[in-house]
C-alpha positions, 0 to 999 in steps of 0.5 A, a space after each residue: 512522371 514519365 511512361 516507359 518510353 520517356 514521355 510525360 504522363 498526366 498527373 491529373 486525369 481529364 475526368 478528375 473533378 479538379 480539371 472540371 473546376 478549372 475549366 469552369 473557372 476559366 470559362 467564367 473568368 474569360 467571359 468576365 474578361 471579354 465583357 470588360 474588353 468589350 466595354 473598353 472597346 466601345 470607348 477606345 478612341 484610336 484605331 490602334 487601341 481598338 485593334 489591340 482590344 480586338 486581338 485580346 478579345 479574339 484570343 479569349 474567344 478562342 480559349 472559350 471555344 476550347 474550354 467549351 469543347 473540353 466541358 462538352 467532352 467531359 474533360 
């Protein structure tokens, strides 16, 4: 779908219940994944593995921050 100027329009609006459900699911999934990665980090034996796990954890934390911001706005 596009507006009159050729830009895409959103199919599902931010306040739609499906959007809220996806944000809540994403939050729960990211928290679970972060817990698992932290557990693996505690048992990682090489610096390379620790750095790789930390990179993944940082990515999840960034996504969690975005999701929490969206939930707080009611997106």
